ZAPAFI-624262 format. One record per residue (C-alpha): x negated, y negated, z negated; residue in one letter; residue number from 1. Coordinates in pm, whole numbers. Example, Ala and Ser with C-alpha at 12.3 -4.5 7.8 and 13.67 -1.06 7.14 Angstrom:
<pts>
@x:-1230; y:450; z:-780; r:A; k:1
@x:-1367; y:106; z:-714; r:S; k:2
</pts>
This chain:
<pts>
@x:24; y:16; z:33; r:M; k:1
@x:-260; y:-284; z:-98; r:Y; k:2
@x:-464; y:-136; z:211; r:K; k:3
@x:-155; y:-282; z:412; r:L; k:4
@x:-184; y:-623; z:268; r:F; k:5
@x:-517; y:-720; z:223; r:L; k:6
@x:-615; y:-708; z:581; r:P; k:7
@x:-344; y:-961; z:648; r:F; k:8
@x:-479; y:-1169; z:279; r:I; k:9
@x:-809; y:-1188; z:452; r:F; k:10
@x:-696; y:-1283; z:782; r:V; k:11
@x:-410; y:-1593; z:640; r:A; k:12
@x:-742; y:-1679; z:428; r:T; k:13
@x:-941; y:-1785; z:732; r:L; k:14
@x:-672; y:-1922; z:945; r:N; k:15
@x:-618; y:-2199; z:643; r:A; k:16
@x:-993; y:-2245; z:619; r:E; k:17
@x:-977; y:-2321; z:1021; r:M; k:18
@x:-710; y:-2541; z:945; r:V; k:19
@x:-816; y:-2756; z:694; r:D; k:20
@x:-1217; y:-2682; z:788; r:G; k:21
@x:-1389; y:-3017; z:825; r:V; k:22
@x:-1462; y:-3059; z:1202; r:A; k:23
@x:-1638; y:-3418; z:1182; r:I; k:24
@x:-1903; y:-3585; z:913; r:V; k:25
@x:-1895; y:-3990; z:912; r:V; k:26
@x:-2155; y:-4148; z:694; r:K; k:27
@x:-2042; y:-3856; z:428; r:G; k:28
@x:-1622; y:-3884; z:498; r:N; k:29
@x:-1521; y:-3553; z:611; r:A; k:30
@x:-1266; y:-3555; z:905; r:I; k:31
@x:-1083; y:-3211; z:929; r:T; k:32
@x:-924; y:-3008; z:1156; r:L; k:33
@x:-569; y:-3096; z:946; r:Y; k:34
@x:-670; y:-3482; z:1046; r:D; k:35
@x:-744; y:-3487; z:1435; r:I; k:36
@x:-402; y:-3247; z:1474; r:K; k:37
@x:-204; y:-3481; z:1257; r:K; k:38
@x:-329; y:-3789; z:1483; r:E; k:39
@x:-271; y:-3638; z:1787; r:M; k:40
@x:66; y:-3511; z:1678; r:R; k:41
@x:135; y:-3843; z:1588; r:D; k:42
@x:-35; y:-4058; z:1868; r:S; k:43
@x:2; y:-3803; z:2128; r:R; k:44
@x:-350; y:-3805; z:2214; r:L; k:45
@x:-581; y:-3547; z:2329; r:S; k:46
@x:-824; y:-3407; z:2049; r:A; k:47
@x:-1090; y:-3591; z:2169; r:E; k:48
@x:-933; y:-3906; z:2127; r:Q; k:49
@x:-752; y:-3851; z:1845; r:A; k:50
@x:-1113; y:-3751; z:1727; r:S; k:51
@x:-1247; y:-4095; z:1787; r:D; k:52
@x:-976; y:-4279; z:1669; r:V; k:53
@x:-1060; y:-4110; z:1296; r:L; k:54
@x:-1413; y:-4199; z:1377; r:I; k:55
@x:-1362; y:-4506; z:1430; r:R; k:56
@x:-1117; y:-4562; z:1149; r:K; k:57
@x:-1407; y:-4421; z:911; r:K; k:58
@x:-1710; y:-4646; z:1030; r:L; k:59
@x:-1437; y:-4925; z:912; r:E; k:60
@x:-1356; y:-4811; z:587; r:E; k:61
@x:-1775; y:-4744; z:576; r:A; k:62
@x:-1823; y:-5150; z:682; r:E; k:63
@x:-1550; y:-5217; z:447; r:I; k:64
@x:-1693; y:-5039; z:170; r:K; k:65
@x:-2088; y:-5172; z:189; r:E; k:66
@x:-1985; y:-5546; z:289; r:R; k:67
@x:-1728; y:-5541; z:-10; r:R; k:68
@x:-1440; y:-5700; z:169; r:I; k:69
@x:-1157; y:-5745; z:-97; r:N; k:70
@x:-834; y:-5806; z:-57; r:I; k:71
@x:-616; y:-6009; z:-377; r:T; k:72
@x:-282; y:-5940; z:-455; r:T; k:73
@x:-215; y:-6332; z:-361; r:D; k:74
@x:-352; y:-6218; z:-31; r:E; k:75
@x:-117; y:-5963; z:35; r:V; k:76
@x:206; y:-6116; z:-120; r:Y; k:77
@x:142; y:-6426; z:87; r:S; k:78
@x:128; y:-6192; z:408; r:D; k:79
@x:470; y:-6040; z:322; r:I; k:80
@x:614; y:-6367; z:204; r:K; k:81
@x:505; y:-6517; z:619; r:Q; k:82
@x:657; y:-6210; z:757; r:S; k:83
@x:985; y:-6242; z:580; r:A; k:84
@x:1015; y:-6608; z:687; r:S; k:85
@x:914; y:-6536; z:1011; r:R; k:86
@x:1220; y:-6309; z:1027; r:N; k:87
@x:1460; y:-6558; z:821; r:G; k:88
@x:1456; y:-6319; z:509; r:L; k:89
@x:1368; y:-6332; z:152; r:S; k:90
@x:1114; y:-6092; z:40; r:V; k:91
@x:1340; y:-5864; z:-126; r:S; k:92
@x:1546; y:-5842; z:233; r:E; k:93
@x:1224; y:-5784; z:410; r:F; k:94
@x:1134; y:-5523; z:186; r:Y; k:95
@x:1499; y:-5314; z:216; r:E; k:96
@x:1459; y:-5385; z:614; r:A; k:97
@x:1109; y:-5237; z:639; r:V; k:98
@x:1203; y:-4963; z:425; r:R; k:99
@x:1528; y:-4936; z:664; r:N; k:100
@x:1335; y:-4918; z:985; r:S; k:101
@x:1019; y:-4739; z:912; r:N; k:102
@x:1086; y:-4495; z:561; r:G; k:103
@x:805; y:-4752; z:384; r:L; k:104
@x:828; y:-4818; z:27; r:S; k:105
@x:726; y:-5177; z:-117; r:S; k:106
@x:399; y:-4991; z:-256; r:T; k:107
@x:327; y:-4843; z:87; r:E; k:108
@x:372; y:-5156; z:275; r:L; k:109
@x:201; y:-5339; z:46; r:K; k:110
@x:-142; y:-5111; z:116; r:D; k:111
@x:-101; y:-5077; z:450; r:K; k:112
@x:-67; y:-5483; z:446; r:I; k:113
@x:-377; y:-5474; z:231; r:K; k:114
@x:-600; y:-5252; z:496; r:E; k:115
@x:-482; y:-5476; z:767; r:K; k:116
@x:-620; y:-5768; z:614; r:L; k:117
@x:-950; y:-5606; z:498; r:Q; k:118
@x:-975; y:-5469; z:884; r:R; k:119
@x:-876; y:-5853; z:980; r:Q; k:120
@x:-1179; y:-5983; z:790; r:K; k:121
@x:-1407; y:-5724; z:927; r:L; k:122
@x:-1358; y:-5808; z:1262; r:Y; k:123
@x:-1398; y:-6179; z:1143; r:S; k:124
@x:-1716; y:-6105; z:1035; r:A; k:125
@x:-1854; y:-5901; z:1308; r:I; k:126
@x:-1737; y:-6048; z:1571; r:A; k:127
@x:-1599; y:-6441; z:1530; r:Y; k:128
@x:-1972; y:-6578; z:1603; r:S; k:129
@x:-2001; y:-6401; z:1889; r:E; k:130
@x:-1699; y:-6473; z:2057; r:V; k:131
@x:-1633; y:-6800; z:2236; r:S; k:132
@x:-1360; y:-6985; z:2367; r:Q; k:133
@x:-1276; y:-6957; z:2722; r:P; k:134
@x:-1258; y:-7223; z:2993; r:S; k:135
@x:-995; y:-7350; z:3172; r:D; k:136
@x:-1063; y:-7145; z:3494; r:S; k:137
@x:-1055; y:-6846; z:3305; r:E; k:138
@x:-737; y:-6898; z:3161; r:V; k:139
@x:-627; y:-7025; z:3482; r:E; k:140
@x:-769; y:-6703; z:3660; r:D; k:141
@x:-606; y:-6492; z:3357; r:Y; k:142
@x:-251; y:-6631; z:3440; r:Y; k:143
@x:-282; y:-6578; z:3813; r:K; k:144
@x:-374; y:-6185; z:3770; r:L; k:145
@x:-133; y:-6135; z:3471; r:N; k:146
@x:210; y:-6382; z:3609; r:K; k:147
@x:431; y:-6049; z:3501; r:E; k:148
@x:305; y:-6074; z:3147; r:L; k:149
@x:469; y:-6435; z:3086; r:F; k:150
@x:806; y:-6397; z:3311; r:S; k:151
@x:1127; y:-6389; z:3097; r:R; k:152
@x:1451; y:-6357; z:3047; r:P; k:153
@x:1616; y:-6744; z:3018; r:S; k:154
@x:1968; y:-6581; z:2806; r:S; k:155
@x:2129; y:-6238; z:2682; r:F; k:156
@x:2479; y:-6236; z:2684; r:K; k:157
@x:2525; y:-6006; z:2375; r:V; k:158
@x:2806; y:-5866; z:2147; r:D; k:159
@x:2745; y:-5941; z:1801; r:I; k:160
@x:2805; y:-5672; z:1497; r:Y; k:161
@x:2786; y:-5765; z:1137; r:Q; k:162
@x:2877; y:-5570; z:805; r:S; k:163
@x:2779; y:-5604; z:462; r:A; k:164
@x:2772; y:-5198; z:525; r:N; k:165
@x:2437; y:-5060; z:725; r:A; k:166
@x:2604; y:-4744; z:741; r:Q; k:167
@x:2988; y:-4896; z:895; r:R; k:168
@x:2734; y:-5067; z:1180; r:L; k:169
@x:2586; y:-4719; z:1216; r:Q; k:170
@x:2840; y:-4551; z:1308; r:E; k:171
@x:2965; y:-4816; z:1534; r:K; k:172
@x:2641; y:-4743; z:1702; r:I; k:173
@x:2732; y:-4377; z:1748; r:T; k:174
@x:3094; y:-4424; z:1862; r:N; k:175
@x:3127; y:-4779; z:2006; r:P; k:176
@x:3517; y:-4723; z:2041; r:M; k:177
@x:3532; y:-4730; z:1678; r:L; k:178
@x:3714; y:-4981; z:1523; r:Y; k:179
@x:3699; y:-5153; z:1127; r:S; k:180
@x:3763; y:-5413; z:944; r:P; k:181
@x:3474; y:-5374; z:784; r:D; k:182
@x:3259; y:-5563; z:1134; r:I; k:183
@x:3286; y:-5864; z:1267; r:Q; k:184
@x:3270; y:-5860; z:1655; r:T; k:185
@x:3138; y:-6206; z:1837; r:N; k:186
@x:3027; y:-6243; z:2213; r:E; k:187
@x:2767; y:-6451; z:2255; r:Q; k:188
@x:2509; y:-6626; z:2507; r:I; k:189
@x:2182; y:-6635; z:2358; r:L; k:190
@x:1950; y:-6874; z:2546; r:P; k:191
@x:1572; y:-6722; z:2525; r:Y; k:192
@x:1449; y:-7090; z:2369; r:D; k:193
@x:1673; y:-7100; z:2076; r:R; k:194
@x:1641; y:-6773; z:1910; r:I; k:195
@x:1348; y:-6661; z:1724; r:S; k:196
@x:1071; y:-6461; z:1882; r:P; k:197
@x:1199; y:-6154; z:1664; r:E; k:198
@x:1511; y:-6166; z:1821; r:I; k:199
@x:1413; y:-6241; z:2132; r:A; k:200
@x:1145; y:-5960; z:2159; r:S; k:201
@x:1412; y:-5722; z:2006; r:L; k:202
@x:1673; y:-5807; z:2275; r:L; k:203
@x:1430; y:-5809; z:2542; r:T; k:204
@x:1296; y:-5420; z:2429; r:K; k:205
@x:1678; y:-5321; z:2462; r:T; k:206
@x:1788; y:-5155; z:2785; r:P; k:207
@x:2138; y:-5291; z:2911; r:L; k:208
@x:2444; y:-5173; z:2790; r:S; k:209
@x:2262; y:-5033; z:2460; r:T; k:210
@x:2248; y:-5139; z:2110; r:F; k:211
@x:1971; y:-5277; z:1903; r:T; k:212
@x:1838; y:-5130; z:1579; r:P; k:213
@x:2037; y:-5235; z:1308; r:I; k:214
@x:1872; y:-5550; z:1134; r:V; k:215
@x:1943; y:-5755; z:823; r:P; k:216
@x:2148; y:-6089; z:908; r:D; k:217
@x:1957; y:-6317; z:656; r:G; k:218
@x:2305; y:-6333; z:472; r:K; k:219
@x:2273; y:-6023; z:255; r:G; k:220
@x:2429; y:-5828; z:506; r:G; k:221
@x:2346; y:-5649; z:842; r:Y; k:222
@x:2408; y:-5693; z:1206; r:M; k:223
@x:2272; y:-5527; z:1575; r:C; k:224
@x:2347; y:-5674; z:1887; r:F; k:225
@x:2546; y:-5441; z:2234; r:Y; k:226
@x:2349; y:-5649; z:2517; r:V; k:227
@x:2551; y:-5703; z:2818; r:K; k:228
@x:2363; y:-5902; z:3066; r:E; k:229
@x:2016; y:-6063; z:3078; r:V; k:230
@x:1963; y:-6385; z:3276; r:E; k:231
@x:1742; y:-6415; z:3532; r:S; k:232
@x:1352; y:-6457; z:3410; r:A; k:233
@x:1208; y:-6763; z:3392; r:K; k:234
@x:853; y:-6805; z:3478; r:E; k:235
@x:711; y:-7114; z:3225; r:D; k:236
@x:400; y:-7195; z:3414; r:G; k:237
@x:12; y:-7165; z:3293; r:V; k:238
@x:34; y:-7506; z:3063; r:D; k:239
@x:301; y:-7342; z:2861; r:S; k:240
@x:163; y:-7062; z:2759; r:V; k:241
@x:-238; y:-7183; z:2743; r:K; k:242
@x:-204; y:-7156; z:2342; r:N; k:243
@x:-98; y:-6759; z:2428; r:Q; k:244
@x:-334; y:-6719; z:2725; r:I; k:245
@x:-646; y:-6809; z:2481; r:V; k:246
@x:-560; y:-6616; z:2248; r:N; k:247
@x:-472; y:-6329; z:2489; r:M; k:248
@x:-810; y:-6389; z:2590; r:I; k:249
@x:-1051; y:-6384; z:2262; r:M; k:250
@x:-861; y:-6074; z:2109; r:A; k:251
@x:-1001; y:-5896; z:2429; r:Q; k:252
@x:-1326; y:-6037; z:2378; r:K; k:253
@x:-1343; y:-5973; z:2041; r:R; k:254
@x:-1272; y:-5613; z:2128; r:E; k:255
@x:-1525; y:-5568; z:2353; r:Q; k:256
@x:-1791; y:-5717; z:2080; r:V; k:257
@x:-1611; y:-5451; z:1852; r:L; k:258
@x:-1596; y:-5204; z:2049; r:G; k:259
@x:-1977; y:-5239; z:2134; r:D; k:260
@x:-2027; y:-5244; z:1794; r:Y; k:261
@x:-1887; y:-4910; z:1665; r:F; k:262
@x:-2027; y:-4762; z:1926; r:E; k:263
@x:-2412; y:-4879; z:1883; r:R; k:264
@x:-2281; y:-4695; z:1508; r:L; k:265
@x:-2132; y:-4337; z:1596; r:R; k:266
@x:-2484; y:-4257; z:1829; r:H; k:267
@x:-2618; y:-4340; z:1519; r:G; k:268
@x:-2765; y:-4059; z:1244; r:E; k:269
@x:-2481; y:-4108; z:1027; r:D; k:270
@x:-2207; y:-3919; z:1217; r:I; k:271
@x:-2244; y:-3504; z:1240; r:K; k:272
@x:-2030; y:-3293; z:1453; r:T; k:273
@x:-1946; y:-2974; z:1312; r:I; k:274
@x:-1654; y:-2833; z:1552; r:R; k:275
@x:-1602; y:-3013; z:1867; r:T; k:276
@x:-1229; y:-3098; z:1950; r:P; k:277
@x:-1270; y:-2864; z:2241; r:E; k:278
@x:-1349; y:-2552; z:1999; r:S; k:279
@x:-984; y:-2570; z:1859; r:F; k:280
</pts>
């Protein structure tokens, strides 16, 4: 009887070791096969791409530690207040919106914001002094080559559904023929220039004849939009989007500097590959 179970236990143990086994060591920090497979699944990347992403993350974490980059509680809270304000929400409403849309608790959100701010400080420390402002001709060329990025709808014709009960709105989305006295309906034409950037982005990404996700309405309740029509696209011209283009070019230049910096680190002696992505 025992002889039948022992081989099974032995094989299961080997499989567990392979799943949890170390694949890559970055400055003394391990990346396991499980980490790589999870990144592949979450980000829909190949094994090699997932490994590259995780190596970069480990290198960034090591740099943050070595440079002693710290983020205070006040900095985290200030970022949260700014995000809430941009969306027309109080901090508590913002926490609730994030929890409903991403499933993150307030503690998890603060941890992610802290990581984001640490990386921003790291990137500035590495790249800021090496990146120059683009010239007017660079801005003009970028605009001509990427005009489609700067055309936008002029307005949206929508039905706005509002309720104090988010679940009731979800029932409406699932069954558009549903009538409920708990839901207020209002048809409007929303000019692109007169709505918040967040709502504009939400409506732009929503296909015609579909509902947007449910979002807080800034009054303690919830709302969603049903997109009925999108008015013709409008092109603003280079002057109206110059600052946006400058930021985009600067971001590309910074990423090039950062990419080169971390690529040099990758070729150092602090990265050991124990198993290659092709080996599992």
